[in-house]
N, C-alpha and C positions, 0 to 999 in steps of 0.2 A: 453726349448721348450717341451711341452707335445704333444705326438702324438695323433691326433684325426682321427679316421677312419670313412669313409663314409659308412654307412650300405649297401646301394644299390650296391656300387662298390665292397664292400667286398663280397657280395653274388655272383657277377659275377666272381671275382677272385678265390673264394673258394666256389664252389657250394655246396649245402646242400647234405651231405651223412650221414643222420641220426642225432642223437642228437649231438650238439657240444661237443668237448672234453674239451676245456679250456675256462674259463672266466677270464677276466682281473680284478685283485684285487689290482693293483698297488696303486690306490688312498687311499686304507685303509691299505695295508701292507707296502708300501714303497713310500709314496707320494714324488714327486720331492721336494728336499730341498738342499740348498747349502752345508750342512754338511753330509747329509745321502744319498741323491740320486741326485747328481748334474748332470746337462746336460753337458756332456763332452764326449770325445772319450774314450770308454772303449773297452777291448778285452776279454781275457780269464778269466775263473773262476775256482777255486778249492775249494772243500768242505773238511774241516778238523776241529778238535777241537782246535781252536786258543788259547782260554783262559784257557783251561785245566779243564773246569767244567763238562765235560761229554756230553755236547750238541755240535752240529755242527754249524760252522760258514762258510760263503762264502767269500773267498778272491777274489777280483775283480781287474784285471790288469788295472790300469788307464794309459792312453796314454797321454792325454792332461791335465791331472790333477792328483791328488794323487790316489794311490791304496786305495781301500776300504775294510773293514772287516765288513760284515753284520751279525748281530746277532739277533736272534728272542727274543724279549722282551716279556716274558710270561705275565707280569703284564699289558701290554698295547696292547698285541696281534698284534705286528707289528715288522718289521725289523728296526734296527738302526745300524748306522756305529760306531763301537767302536774305529776305528783308527782315533781319533780326532786330530785336530791341536793344540796339547798341549805337549811340550817336556817332561813333567813329566809323560805322559801316557806310560804304558809298551808296547803299540802297535804303538807308534809314528813313530819308524823307518820304519815300514811296509809301511808307506805312500810313501816315496821315490819319491818325485815329479819330480826329475830330470831324472828319468829312462826311460820314454816313454815305459812302460811295455806293453807286448802283451800276454805273456804266464805265467802260474803259475802251480806249482805242489807241493805236500806235501808228506813227508814220513820220517821215522825215519832213519836218516843217521848215527848217532853215537850210536844207541842202548841204549838210555836213557829212552825209553818208550814214548817219546813225539815227534811228527812229526816236522821236520824242514820245512821251506817254501822256495821254490826256485822261484825267480822272474826272468823271461826272459825279459831283456831290449834290445831294438834295437837302441834307440837314433837316430831315423830317417834313419838308414841304412837299405837298402833293402837286400843287399848281401855283402859277404866278411867281412871286419872288421868294427866294430861299434866304437863309440867314448865314450861309457859309459858301464861299465861292468855289468854283471848279479849280483844278490844278493842271498845269501843263509842265511836265517835268522834262528837263533837258540834262544830259550828262555834261557837266561843266565843272571845272576846277576839281576834278577827281571824284565827283559825287553827283547825285541827281539833285537839281535845284529847280524851284518853281519859277518859270518865266513870268507867270501872271502876277507874282509878288514883286517883280522888279519895279523900281520907281517909274521907269519910263512907261510901263504898261499900266500902272495904277493911274498915271496922269492922262493916259490916252483913253481911259474909261472903256476898256475892252473886256474887263473881267465879267464872265457870265455868272450872275448871281440869281439866275432863274431856276425853277424846278424842272430840270431836264429829265428825259426818259431814255434817250439813246444817243450815241455819238458814232460818227464814222468819218473816214478820211477820203478826200476827193482832190485829185489833181485837176482842177477845173480848167487850167490853161495848157496842160501838157508840158509843163516846165520841169517836172521832177520834184518840185516843192509842193507840199500838200497843205490844204486847208482842212480844218476840223469842222464838220457839220454837226450842230447840236440841235436835236429835236426837243425843244422845250414844250412843256405842257402849259398852255396859256390860261390865264384867268381873265376873261374879257380882253382888254387891250394891254395886258401885262404879260410878258413872256413870249415874244415872238421867237421863231427859229433863228439861230445864229450861225455864222460862218466865219471862223477865226483863222487868219493866216498872217504870215510875216509881211510886213511893209518893208520891201527891199531898200527903198530910198532912205528910210529912217533908221535902218539897222547898221551896225558896225560889227560884222562877224569876226574880224580880227581881234576885237576886244571882248567877244562873247556877248555883245549887245544884240538882242533880237526884239525889235519893235513889232508889236502885233496890232492888227486892226480887225474889227468886225465888218466884213464886206457883204453881209447878207442883203442889204438894201441894194447895193451896186449890182450884185449877182442876181437879184430878183427872186430870192428865196425867203425873204423876210415875211413870213406868214404866221398868223395866229391860229392855233388849233390845239387839239389834244394830241400832242406828239407822242408817238410810240416807236415802232420799229423803223430802222433806216438801213438801206443797202445801197452800195455804190458799184458802178461798173458800166461797160458798154452795153446798155440794155437795148435801146432802140437805135443808138448810134453805132457805127461800125467799130470804132475804137475809142472815141471820146468817152469820158466818164459821165454818165447820167446818174440821177439820184431818185430812188423810190422810197417813199415814206408811207407805211400803212398806219393810219391815224385812228384816233378814238373820238367819238362824238363829232364826226365830220368826215368829208371825203378824203381819200388817199391823194397823195401828190406823186406825179411822175414828171420829174424835171428833166426835160431834154436839153442837153448841152448844145448851145448855139455856136460854139467854136470860138467865141470872143470873150469867154469868161462869164457869160450870163446864161440863164436858164429860162425855159418856158414850160409851164405846167400843162401837160397834155394828157393827164390821167382820164379826163372825161372822154376825150376823143378816142383814146385807146381802149375804152371800155373796162377800166380797171380802178375806177374811183371808189366802188364798194362802200358808198356813203352810209349805209345803215348798220355796218358792223364795227367791231372794236379790235383793231389789229394788234398783234404782238410780234412773235418771231417771224423772220423773213429771210429768204435765201435766194440766190440766183443760180441757175444751172440750165443746161440744154438737155431737157428730159426726153425729147423725141428724136434727137440726133440730126436735126436739120440745120445745125449751125447757128441758130438764133437763140438769144437769151430768153429763158422762161423764168417765171417768178412763182415761188411757193411761199405761202405764209399761213399762219394760224390766227384765227379770230378768237378773242376771249369769249368762251362759251357760245360762240356762233360757228357757222359752217366754215371749215378751213378751205383754202383755195389752192388750186394748181392751175395757173394761167399759162397756156402755151401761146407763144407769139405766132401770128399767122402770116403767111406769104402775102396776103392781101392787105396787111396792116392791122394793128390792134391786137388784142389778146382774147382768148376764149378759155373759160374755166372748164376743165375736164375732170375735176375731182369726182371720184365715185362716192356713193353714199357712205361707205365705210371710212374712206379717207377723210371725208368732210365732217364726220361725226363731231359735234361740238364738244369741247373739253376746256378746262381752265389752263390753256396752253401758255407757256412762256417762251422757251427757246425752240427754234426750228433749225435743223442742220441737214443739208443735202451733201452726201458724200458716198464714195464707193468703199464701204468698210471692209468687204470681203474680197476685194480686188477681182471681181468677176466681170468687169466691164459694164456693170449696170449700177445706176445710182440708187441709193436708199435715202429715205426721208425719215428723220428722227424727230418725233414730237415729244418734247419734255414738258410734262404737266406739273402743276402744283396741287398737292393735296390740301385744298383750302377749305371747302365745305364737304367733307367726306373724302374718301380715298380716290385717287385717280392715277392709274398706271400709265407710264410712258408707253409710246407705241412706235412701231417701225414698219415702213412700207417700202417695197421695191417698185420702181417705176421703169418698166422695160419698153424700149422703143419697138414699134411695129411698122413695117412698110405699109403705107396707104391707110393706116388706121391710128386711132389715138393710142397712147401708150397703155400697156397692160399694168394695172396697179394691183399689187397683191400684198396683204399684210403678212409680215414675217414674225417669227418668234423672237422677241426682243431679249429674251433670257433674263439674266439677273439685273439688267438695266431697267426692268419694269418699275421698280421702286414705287409700289402703290401708295405708300405712306410718305414718300419723299416730297419735301416742300421745294420742288425744283424752281430755280430762279435764273439759272444761266448754265451754259455749257460750251465746250470747245472740243473740236476734233483735231488731233495732231498726232504725228509719229514721234513721241518724245524719246523712245529708246532706239530708233533707227533700224527697226526690223522690217520696214517696208509695209507695215499695216497700220492704219490709223487707230489711235487710241481715243477713248472718250472720257472726258472729265465733266462731272455734273456738280454744280453748286446748289446749295439750298439756303432758304431764308424766308424772309417776309413774315411768315406766320409761325415759325418755330426755328430754334437754333439747331442746326445739324452740321456735321462735318462734310467735307467734299467727298464724293465718290469717284473712284477710278475704275474703268472697265477696259478689258482687253477683248479683241475680237476672237471668237472661238471657232471660226471656220475660214476656209479659203487660204490657209497658210501655204499651200503649194502653188497658188496662183502667182503670176509674174506681175510686176509693177514698174512704174517710172514716176519720178518726182522731178519737177522743173521749177527752178527758182530764178525768175528774171530780176534784173537789177536796173535801177534808174541810172541816169548819166552821172549821178553823184555816188553811186555804189550802194544805195539803200534798196530795200525791198520795193519792187515796182507794184504797189497796190493799185488795183484797177486794170492791170495788164491782162490781156486775153491770150491763152495758150491753147493751141490745137495740136493734137498728136494723131498721126496716121499710123495704121498698122497693116500687116500683111493681108489678113483675111477679114477683119472687122472694119466698120466704117470709122470716120474720124470722131474723136472725142474732144470736147471743148471744156475748159475751166477758166474761171476768172480769179485772179489773185485778190483775195478778200481785203476790202478796206473797211469792213464793218458789216456784221450780219447777225443772224441768230435771234437777237433781242438783247440789247445792252452789251453785246459781245463782238469779238473779232477773231476769226479763225487764223490758222497759220498762213504766212505769206508764201505758200507753196501750191503749185498745181499738181495734185496727186491723181495719178491715173492707174486704175486697175487694168491689167491686160489679159487676165485669165490665162489661157494657153497660147495667146497670140504673141506676136513680136512687133515692136514698134519700128517703123521705117523712117519716120521724119517728124520734126517738130517745128511749129511756127509760133513766133511770139509777136504780139501786136501791142505796142505801147500806147498810152493815152494821147500822145502827140501824133499818132498815125504811122509811126515808124514800124517796120516789119523786118524780122530776121528769120530766115529759114535755115534749118540744119538737118542734114541727112543723118540717120542713126543706123547702127549695126547691132549685131547680137550682143556685143560687149556693153552696150548702153542699157540693156534690160536689167532691172533690179538695181538701179543706181540713181543718184541725185545729180541732175544736170544744172549747173549754174550758168545762166545766160546773161552776159554783160550787155549793157546798152552799147550800141555800135560807136566806136571812137570816130572822131572827126576824120573824114577822108576814107573811112572804111565803107565798103559796099553795103548800102542799106536800101531796101525797097521801101517805098512809101505808099500807104493805102489812102486813097482819096475818100473823104466822107461822101456818102450818097444821101440824097434827099429822103427823109423819112416820110412814109405815107401812113396815115392813121385813118 
C-alpha cells in the first residue's frame, strides 16, 4: 500500500512556515517493491557499513517480514535491498524473518575494525520474557553469522530473551571495543536492562571465537523498568560515554561513567528523571552553542522535552508550548538538514488513534538567552497518516545534505519513505568520520568544528538514538556561508586530536584515524561533574 497524501488536508495539519524542508523521493529512490521496499511492519533503523566497501547502508528492523539492508546503487541512483532471499548471499542471515525485530544497533564488539550488528527481537512479547532471542551478527567465514547462537555463548547464558525496546552501543572503558546496552521492558523482576560485551580472556579471535558476557550487574546498570529510548555519549562527562534512558512507568536513568567501567545513576540529581512521563525518541546535541551536551526527547502523548545542560550543573527544560505539544511520538532526530549552521529537531509520530503529522523545529542559539525555537514547514515528510515507527538521517548519495528515511509499522503495514531536503543546497558543509584504534567507527566520540565567523559546533558520533534506531557514524556540520578553520576530535578514552583546516576541506568528508602509538596526542583529563 502506497501512502497518498491529500494536499489540502496536509496544509491544514502542517501549515506553511516558509519553504518546505522535505520532498518525497520514494518513487525514484526506493519505489515499493516486494524485495526492496515491501509494505510490511518495520521499526528501527541503523546506519553502518554492512558490506565493507566504505559506503553506508541502512539496516531496517522488519517485524512482520524480513529485515532489510538498503544500499545506495550509484549506477542507478536508487536504494536497493542487498539482504535478498538467497541462502548463498553473505547477507542472508540478516533477514532473520522469525525475529519480529524492532531495534537495531551496530558497533565493533570484538575489535576487528568492522562493526557487528545487533538485532533486538521481541517475538510479540511486550514485557518480561520473549520467545525468540536477539541476534548479534558478525561478518565471519565470508558471511554474517549470529554470535549468540555459537555454542560457547549458549553455554554462557548470555543470550537476551527478554522483551527489549531499544539498543545502543557504549565504549564503557574507552578501549575501542563496544558493549551493547539493551533497554528491556521488565515485568516485575523479569527483564532487567542488559549490557553485552566480549569477554577478552575467554575469546580466541584468531579462530573467530567471540565469547560474550552480560556485564550489566558489574557495570551497575542492571535495573528493572519500562525501558524505552537509549542514547550514549559524553553527556555530563567530558569525553567518557555516559548513558541516558528515557523510560516508561518509572523515572529516567542518567548513568554517569565513573571511569572504571561502572556507572552511577544521577538522573534525579540532574533534574532529568521526569518520572511521570513515558519516554520514546531521544537525541543528544548542543542546542545553545555552549559546548555542553543537551538532551531532547519525546514523551508518548505527554509533553516533549528540550533539556539544556547548565553551567551550574544539572539540566533545565526550555521547550516552548508548541515544541512540547503532546503527540504519539516515536523517533526524534536532531540534525542540521539544510546546512545553515542551526540544528533542527524532527518529531516522527505514529497515526495510531487518528492522524498525527510529523513536525519539525529549528533551535537557534542566542547569546545570553534560551534558544529561539521555531516550527518549520516539514513539507512532504508530514505524513499525517503515516504509522511512523523509526527513522534515520544520513547522506546516502554523498551530496553533502542529510537525507531522511522513515519506517512505518505497528498499527499498519506501509513501505519505507525517503525524503530529500528541498532547501539550503548552496550552503557549505563538512563531514567528519573518526575511527577507533582498530579502524572501526568511533561511536561516542565528540567532534568540535571551529569556523571563521561563527562559533564552534559540536556533534557526537551516534551510538544509538532516535528510538530503536542509530544514525550514521558521522559528525555532519552545516556551515552556511562560513568556512571551517579547525576540527577537534575527542575519543571516549580521553584522547584528543586537533587538525587545522583550509578552504579545500570545505564540502568534504574528513576521516580522522585514532592516533598511532608514539604519535603526538593530547589527552583531556576528566573533570568532576557537579549536579
